[in-house]
C-alpha positions in Angstrom: -5.3 -15.1 -32.8 -4.2 -12.0 -30.8 -7.5 -11.9 -28.9 -7.2 -15.6 -28.1 -3.8 -14.9 -26.6 -5.3 -12.0 -24.7 -8.0 -14.3 -23.4 -5.4 -16.8 -22.2 -3.5 -14.0 -20.5 -6.6 -12.8 -18.7 -7.5 -16.3 -17.5 -4.0 -17.0 -16.3 -3.8 -13.7 -14.5 -7.2 -14.3 -12.8 -6.1 -17.7 -11.7 -2.8 -16.3 -10.4 -4.5 -13.5 -8.5 -7.1 -15.8 -7.0 -4.3 -18.1 -5.7 -2.3 -15.1 -4.4 -4.6 -14.9 -1.4 -4.3 -18.7 -0.9 -0.5 -18.4 -0.9 -0.7 -16.6 2.5 2.2 -14.3 1.8 4.1 -16.9 -0.2 4.3 -19.3 2.8 2.2 -22.1 1.2 4.1 -23.8 -1.6 1.4 -25.0 -4.0 -0.6 -21.7 -4.1 2.7 -19.9 -4.4 3.7 -22.0 -7.4 0.3 -21.5 -9.1 0.6 -17.8 -8.6 4.1 -17.5 -10.0 3.4 -19.8 -13.0 0.0 -18.0 -13.6 1.6 -14.6 -13.8 4.4 -15.9 -16.0 1.9 -17.4 -18.4 -0.2 -14.2 -18.3 2.6 -11.9 -19.2 3.9 -14.2 -21.9 0.5 -14.4 -23.6 -0.1 -10.6 -23.1 3.1 -9.9 -24.9 2.0 -12.1 -27.8 -1.3 -10.3 -28.0 0.5 -6.9 -28.1 1.9 -7.9 -31.5 -1.5 -7.0 -33.0 -3.6 -5.2 -30.4 -2.7 -1.7 -29.3 -1.3 -1.6 -25.8 -4.1 0.7 -24.4 -6.9 -1.4 -25.9 -5.3 -4.7 -24.7 -4.7 -3.3 -21.2 -8.2 -1.9 -20.9 -9.7 -5.3 -21.9 -7.2 -7.1 -19.6 -8.0 -5.0 -16.5 -11.7 -4.6 -17.1 -12.4 -8.3 -17.6 -9.9 -9.2 -14.9 -11.5 -7.0 -12.3 -14.9 -8.4 -13.0 -13.8 -12.1 -13.0 -11.6 -11.7 -9.9 -14.4 -9.9 -8.0 -16.8 -12.6 -9.0 -14.5 -15.4 -7.9 -13.8 -13.6 -4.6 -17.5 -13.3 -4.1 -18.3 -16.9 -5.0 -15.4 -18.7 -3.4 -13.9 -16.4 -0.8 -16.9 -14.9 0.8 -16.2 -11.3 -0.4 -19.2 -9.0 -0.3 -20.0 -6.9 -3.3 -22.3 -3.9 -2.5 -24.2 -1.8 -5.0 -21.4 0.8 -5.5 -18.9 -2.0 -6.2 -21.2 -3.6 -8.8 -21.9 -0.2 -10.4 -18.2 0.5 -10.5 -17.5 -2.7 -12.3 -20.4 -2.0 -14.7 -18.8 1.3 -15.5 -15.4 -0.4 -16.1 -17.1 -2.9 -18.5 -18.9 0.0 -20.2 -15.6 1.8 -20.7 -13.9 -1.2 -22.2 -16.9 -1.6 -24.6 -16.8 2.0 -25.6 -13.0 1.8 -26.3 -13.4 -1.3 -28.4 -16.6 -0.4 -30.3 -16.1 3.3 -30.9 -12.4 4.2 -30.6 -10.4 4.6 -33.7 -7.2 3.7 -31.9 -5.3 1.3 -34.1 -1.7 2.3 -33.8 0.9 1.0 -31.4 
């Protein structure tokens, strides 16, 4: 169940971060509320996931998946350009998360 909680945390954080730009410095009420609620939900579910998943592993997954999803959303919906170095960097982040999860013996908190 901890990985489900982590997945919810990641999705909530991605939604919140995507709406952060739309909030225009917290001057637009609806995007501001979505941002605040999204971050609240994200941190709540992240805290639940940390009951079972080591902090370093959870945060590596959180940040790696989050970076890729946010960059993809920014590219698809906000017109952000992703050049080859950006895509290679994201691939390296994903590779690092995979190495940590597949090969690391880190199990303690």
